[in-house]
C-alpha positions, 0 to 999 in steps of 0.5 A: 629777656633779650639779647642784643647780638653786635657783630663787630669787625674793624670797627674802632671808629663806630664802637663806642657810639654803638656801645653807649647806645646800648648801655644807656637804654632803659629796658635792663633784662638784656644780655649782650654779645659782642662778636669780633670777626678777627679785627685787627684794628683796637676794637678789641681793647674798646670792647674790653675797656667796656667790660666793667661798665656793663658789669656796675649796669648789671647787663649780662656782657659776653664777647667772643672773638674768633678768627675772621671768617665772614658775615656768614660764619 
């Protein structure tokens, strides 16, 4: 299994392209972890809208939302 970890913070404008790229990979034994560092835009809504698409593809999907702490947290 391969883990794909995507840190996100106020990336509403680019997030769909990133997540679509992950979904379009041919390797299927993956888990995808999106870590939201306290976004204040619509990032969380976009991530949650993709949750069902991951489930239909059989991809283990996790979304972690935390209070903003910066890159190293």
